VONU-714276 format. One record per residue (C-alpha): x negated, y, z negated. Coordinates in steps of 0.05 Angstrom, whole numbers. Last residue first. Layout:
# VONU-714276
ATOM       px       py       pz
ATOM        X        Y        Z
...
END
This chain:
# VONU-714276
ATOM       px       py       pz
ATOM     -821      267      384
ATOM     -839      237      316
ATOM     -902      202      341
ATOM     -926      264      379
ATOM     -911      313      322
ATOM     -948      267      273
ATOM    -1005      261      323
ATOM    -1012      337      327
ATOM    -1010      340      251
ATOM    -1065      287      247
ATOM    -1107      327      295
ATOM    -1101      389      251
ATOM    -1120      350      189
ATOM    -1179      318      225
ATOM    -1204      385      249
ATOM    -1197      415      180
ATOM    -1238      359      148
ATOM    -1289      365      204
ATOM    -1295      440      192
ATOM    -1303      431      117
ATOM    -1359      380      127
ATOM    -1394      423      178
ATOM    -1391      483      129
ATOM    -1419      442       71
ATOM    -1475      414      114
ATOM    -1469      339      121
ATOM    -1525      298       91
ATOM    -1497      298       20
ATOM    -1426      279       42
ATOM    -1450      222       85
ATOM    -1500      199       32
ATOM    -1445      193      -21
ATOM    -1399      156       28
ATOM    -1455      107       45
ATOM    -1468       99      -30
ATOM    -1397       75      -40
ATOM    -1397       29       21
ATOM    -1461       -5       -3
ATOM    -1432      -14      -73
ATOM    -1369      -46      -46
ATOM    -1410      -95       -4
ATOM    -1457     -112      -61
ATOM    -1398     -128     -105
ATOM    -1368     -171      -49
ATOM    -1432     -213      -48
ATOM    -1428     -221     -123
ATOM    -1355     -241     -116
ATOM    -1375     -295      -65
ATOM    -1428     -321     -114
ATOM    -1377     -327     -171
ATOM    -1364     -401     -160
ATOM    -1439     -416     -164
ATOM    -1445     -378     -230
ATOM    -1387     -415     -261
ATOM    -1416     -482     -239
ATOM    -1484     -463     -267
ATOM    -1454     -437     -332
ATOM    -1420     -504     -344
ATOM    -1481     -545     -321
ATOM    -1535     -515     -365
ATOM    -1573     -449     -360
ATOM    -1643     -466     -338
ATOM    -1642     -541     -322
ATOM    -1571     -532     -295
ATOM    -1595     -480     -245
ATOM    -1637     -523     -197
ATOM    -1577     -557     -165
ATOM    -1543     -490     -151
ATOM    -1603     -465     -111
ATOM    -1591     -521      -61
ATOM    -1518     -501      -55
ATOM    -1539     -430      -42
ATOM    -1584     -454       15
ATOM    -1530     -501       42
ATOM    -1478     -444       45
ATOM    -1523     -388       70
ATOM    -1543     -427      133
ATOM    -1483     -469      158
ATOM    -1427     -426      130
ATOM    -1463     -360      145
ATOM    -1475     -384      216
ATOM    -1401     -399      226
ATOM    -1381     -330      201
ATOM    -1433     -293      242
ATOM    -1409     -330      304
ATOM    -1336     -315      290
ATOM    -1347     -240      281
ATOM    -1397     -230      337
ATOM    -1363     -263      396
ATOM    -1319     -203      414
ATOM    -1383     -162      413
ATOM    -1402     -188      482
ATOM    -1477     -180      489
ATOM    -1492     -241      446
ATOM    -1564     -253      426
ATOM    -1582     -185      397
ATOM    -1517     -177      360
ATOM    -1522     -248      335
ATOM    -1595     -244      311
ATOM    -1587     -177      275
ATOM    -1523     -199      242
ATOM    -1554     -265      220
ATOM    -1611     -229      186
ATOM    -1563     -179      154
ATOM    -1516     -234      132
ATOM    -1571     -277      101
ATOM    -1595     -218       59
ATOM    -1523     -199       42
ATOM    -1503     -266       12
ATOM    -1544     -296      -45
ATOM    -1600     -244      -52
ATOM    -1556     -183      -37
ATOM    -1501     -207      -83
ATOM    -1553     -217     -138
ATOM    -1575     -144     -128
ATOM    -1501     -122     -128
ATOM    -1490     -158     -194
ATOM    -1549     -122     -226
ATOM    -1526      -55     -195
ATOM    -1454      -61     -219
ATOM    -1464      -17     -281
ATOM    -1494       38     -237
ATOM    -1433       33     -191
ATOM    -1386       40     -250
ATOM    -1425      100     -278
ATOM    -1424      134     -210
ATOM    -1349      125     -204
ATOM    -1338      150     -276
ATOM    -1377      214     -261
ATOM    -1326      232     -208
ATOM    -1343      223     -135
ATOM    -1284      264     -111
ATOM    -1263      210      -61
ATOM    -1208      230      -12
ATOM    -1252      265       39
ATOM    -1308      214       33
ATOM    -1258      158       44
ATOM    -1233      192      108
ATOM    -1305      198      132
ATOM    -1317      124      120
ATOM    -1251      105      154
ATOM    -1266      153      212
ATOM    -1333      123      228
ATOM    -1404      150      219
ATOM    -1465      164      261
ATOM    -1465      241      257
ATOM    -1457      245      333
ATOM    -1407      188      333
ATOM    -1362      227      285
ATOM    -1366      287      331
ATOM    -1348      244      391
ATOM    -1289      217      351
ATOM    -1261      287      341
ATOM    -1271      308      414
ATOM    -1238      245      441
ATOM    -1176      255      397
ATOM    -1169      327      419
ATOM    -1178      309      493
ATOM    -1127      253      489
ATOM    -1077      301      457
ATOM    -1087      352      512
ATOM    -1083      298      567
ATOM    -1015      279      539
ATOM    -1001      211      508
ATOM     -930      199      532
ATOM     -880      169      483
ATOM     -815      140      509
ATOM     -856      117      568
ATOM     -832       45      557
ATOM     -903       21      543
ATOM     -916       79      495
ATOM     -852       63      456
ATOM     -869      -11      456
ATOM     -939        3      429
ATOM     -913       47      372
ATOM     -862       -6      353
ATOM     -916      -60      352
ATOM     -963      -21      307
ATOM     -907        1      261
ATOM     -880      -69      255
ATOM     -951      -96      244
ATOM     -960      -49      185
ATOM     -893      -73      156
ATOM     -917     -145      164
ATOM     -982     -129      126
ATOM     -946      -96       68
ATOM     -978      -30       48
ATOM    -1046      -28       14
ATOM    -1083       19       62
ATOM    -1147       46       33
ATOM    -1197       -2       63
ATOM    -1173        8      133
ATOM    -1179      -33      197
ATOM    -1120      -17      241
ATOM    -1056      -57      244
ATOM    -1008        0      230
ATOM    -1012       64      190
ATOM    -1068      109      166
ATOM    -1044      161      217
ATOM    -1115      173      242
ATOM    -1128       99      249
ATOM    -1061       84      281
ATOM    -1072      140      331
ATOM    -1142      114      346
ATOM    -1116       44      362
ATOM    -1060       70      407
ATOM    -1112      114      440
ATOM    -1154       54      461
ATOM    -1093       13      482
ATOM    -1068       71      525
ATOM    -1130       64      569
ATOM    -1119      -11      575
ATOM    -1047       -1      598
ATOM     -993      -51      575
ATOM    -1003      -46      499
ATOM     -980     -110      464
ATOM     -977     -116      388
ATOM     -962     -189      382
ATOM     -907     -238      364
ATOM     -857     -209      414
ATOM     -910     -212      468
ATOM     -917     -287      454
ATOM     -842     -298      465
ATOM     -845     -262      532
ATOM     -905     -304      554
ATOM     -868     -368      532
ATOM     -809     -347      576
ATOM     -855     -332      634
ATOM     -885     -401      627
ATOM     -814     -431      624
ATOM     -796     -398      690
ATOM     -860     -419      726
ATOM     -855     -491      702
ATOM     -781     -493      721
ATOM     -795     -468      792
ATOM     -852     -517      803
ATOM     -812     -577      778
ATOM     -751     -566      824
ATOM     -696     -619      820
ATOM     -726     -661      765
ATOM     -743     -598      726
ATOM     -671     -572      728
ATOM     -643     -638      702
ATOM     -696     -644      647
ATOM     -697     -571      623
ATOM     -668     -586      555
ATOM     -726     -635      542
ATOM     -773     -576      535
ATOM     -748     -559      466
ATOM     -772     -487      453
ATOM     -804     -473      385
ATOM     -785     -412      344
ATOM     -842     -361      348
ATOM     -901     -361      301
ATOM     -934     -298      274
ATOM    -1005     -297      245
ATOM    -1025     -233      209
ATOM    -1098     -221      193
ATOM    -1134     -165      155
ATOM    -1205     -139      150
ATOM    -1255     -150       93
ATOM    -1312     -170      139
ATOM    -1307     -140      208
ATOM    -1308     -174      276
ATOM    -1235     -194      276
ATOM    -1211     -121      266
ATOM    -1140     -108      242
ATOM    -1122     -176      271
ATOM    -1057     -202      299
ATOM    -1058     -274      322
ATOM     -992     -290      357
ATOM     -970     -363      363
ATOM     -919     -382      416
ATOM     -882     -449      416
ATOM     -874     -510      460
ATOM     -836     -573      440
ATOM     -834     -645      463
ATOM     -777     -691      441
ATOM     -791     -763      461
ATOM     -749     -807      508
ATOM     -761     -763      569
ATOM     -789     -822      608
ATOM     -850     -824      562
ATOM     -900     -804      616
ATOM     -850     -756      648
ATOM     -843     -720      581
ATOM     -918     -715      574
ATOM     -925     -685      644
ATOM     -871     -635      624
ATOM     -911     -611      565
ATOM     -977     -611      602
ATOM     -946     -567      656
ATOM     -922     -518      603
ATOM     -992     -511      575
ATOM    -1025     -506      644
ATOM     -981     -450      671
ATOM    -1026     -391      655
ATOM    -1004     -333      612
ATOM    -1015     -263      639
ATOM    -1061     -220      593
ATOM    -1036     -197      526
ATOM    -1061     -130      499
ATOM    -1086     -107      432
ATOM    -1160     -103      452
ATOM    -1224     -133      422
ATOM    -1282     -125      470
ATOM    -1308     -168      527
ATOM    -1238     -195      539
ATOM    -1224     -268      521
ATOM    -1207     -324      570
ATOM    -1152     -372      592
ATOM    -1094     -327      574
ATOM    -1054     -387      549
ATOM    -1101     -406      493
ATOM    -1077     -477      482
ATOM    -1067     -512      415
ATOM    -1040     -583      418
ATOM    -1001     -619      364
ATOM    -1000     -691      341
ATOM     -942     -741      338
ATOM     -982     -795      374
ATOM     -943     -778      437
ATOM     -974     -708      436
ATOM    -1045     -736      433
ATOM    -1033     -787      488
ATOM    -1006     -732      533
ATOM    -1067     -688      518
ATOM    -1114     -746      534
ATOM    -1079     -756      601
ATOM    -1085     -681      614
ATOM    -1160     -686      601
ATOM    -1168     -745      648
ATOM    -1130     -708      703
ATOM    -1173     -648      685
ATOM    -1237     -681      708
ATOM    -1208     -700      777
ATOM    -1179     -631      790
ATOM    -1239     -594      762
ATOM    -1291     -627      806
ATOM    -1348     -590      773
ATOM    -1380     -521      778
ATOM    -1356     -492      712
ATOM    -1327     -432      750
ATOM    -1271     -477      775
ATOM    -1248     -490      704
ATOM    -1250     -554      663
ATOM    -1215     -563      596
ATOM    -1253     -598      542
ATOM    -1216     -626      480
ATOM    -1233     -602      410
ATOM    -1209     -640      349
ATOM    -1262     -611      301
ATOM    -1295     -679      293
ATOM    -1302     -685      368
ATOM    -1328     -614      372
ATOM    -1383     -630      323
ATOM    -1402     -695      360
ATOM    -1401     -658      427
ATOM    -1442     -597      403
ATOM    -1512     -626      410
ATOM    -1503     -665      476
ATOM    -1468     -604      503
ATOM    -1395     -582      506
ATOM    -1393     -505      512
ATOM    -1384     -509      588
ATOM    -1319     -549      580
ATOM    -1273     -492      558
ATOM    -1235     -513      496
ATOM    -1164     -542      488
ATOM    -1157     -551      413
ATOM    -1124     -609      377
ATOM    -1079     -585      321
ATOM    -1059     -602      250
ATOM    -1004     -552      233
ATOM    -1015     -510      170
ATOM    -1023     -443      206
ATOM    -1079     -419      160
ATOM    -1144     -457      174
ATOM    -1132     -485      244
ATOM    -1100     -420      268
ATOM    -1156     -379      237
ATOM    -1212     -420      268
ATOM    -1179     -428      336
ATOM    -1175     -351      343
ATOM    -1244     -335      314
ATOM    -1277     -370      374
ATOM    -1257     -314      422
ATOM    -1223     -256      388
ATOM    -1162     -236      429
ATOM    -1143     -304      457
ATOM    -1067     -305      452
ATOM    -1035     -370      430
ATOM     -994     -426      461
ATOM     -977     -481      411
ATOM     -957     -547      444
ATOM     -914     -587      395
ATOM     -908     -662      385
ATOM     -897     -657      309
ATOM     -945     -653      252
ATOM     -960     -602      197
ATOM     -894     -565      204
ATOM     -895     -492      229
ATOM     -906     -431      185
ATOM     -854     -378      204
ATOM     -897     -316      188
ATOM     -968     -326      163
ATOM    -1003     -272      121
ATOM    -1077     -262      107
ATOM    -1106     -202       70
ATOM    -1179     -186       55
ATOM    -1206     -233      109
ATOM    -1276     -262      102
ATOM    -1266     -293       33
ATOM    -1201     -327       56
ATOM    -1240     -347      118
ATOM    -1293     -383       77
ATOM    -1242     -423       35
ATOM    -1202     -445       96
ATOM    -1265     -464      134
ATOM    -1292     -507       78
ATOM    -1223     -539       69
ATOM    -1215     -553      144
ATOM    -1286     -579      152
ATOM    -1273     -631       98
ATOM    -1205     -644      132
ATOM    -1238     -658      199
ATOM    -1292     -700      166
ATOM    -1238     -747      139
ATOM    -1215     -764      211
ATOM    -1140     -771      214
END
């Protein structure tokens, strides 16, 4: 394997473990092995990053061809990315993809794995919903079997990427892998009717993938499913006060979605109206539920202020080494990319290639001042300094929120949230 791939792998793994607060992988697959992994595509470029970093298997990625330029081609080659051509790309897709499929076959027969995002594209915003799976992944599997006269075992498996919020630092990630399907078992059926078998196996893979995800059928219900989890402080929502097991949180999220999908739970117009009214009020005061919830449950004792005052020197260093770059990158990315689903992964990559080299450059000047042992220790602590600034920022945000709200408005919002949570409890338990 290319050494640069593994260098990138370790850098990426380290960075993503800083980015995500909690990461858990269920049913980790082997490193190698002629397997086509079919994943959801909920968070654009973040999806291949987390699968490559955490799922152990060495994979080659199927990537849309329009991102391959003279500048990116060498990088993508190192990163094991293969172009896939679509009609919208304005090329002879059939002819181009024949070559791509040939490359995929060669890759699988060399005991390597493929990663294909079966949905084909990412929604404009993050949503817990699986779109129909395309047939390309299954077709590649059977094409490979034909190329080797069915002498090799080729597998296909589903990989579900479950995020609390892929665009947010300090969020959570659960990757769930299905048991692989041996495509060789369909040999006799495939030889009789290839199209039928490809369609049937594709539907089977789609069903497996839904089992590894939180899947809400209706887009409107997906929005309220998210807000219900947030208000309940349960499930795969982004919370800084929830320390329950990540898999248990996913179980709640998935179970709630299934009950809504099967009409065992109906989100009434009255409940929708109450939820909308509460979040509109939060929007008006320019805050979020997690921040408001934290302000309710934090009494701002003297000890909290003393701790934050003690952390000020570390927070300042965290701002210099990390936050300053992040704010500049954040401003650029959110202005450049209209689709917020691209924000998280783009910010992450830019932090690696901008903040990383600059901080590394600073590191080489430190030994003359404080010596090598302290310089190495300081460099390793830079991520913690950045995290210190982040915690301090959130603390003072909560303080400002409470101070800016009129006492009566604050009390009314607290009561409204409590009443709404009771309505949701009654709804969930019905």
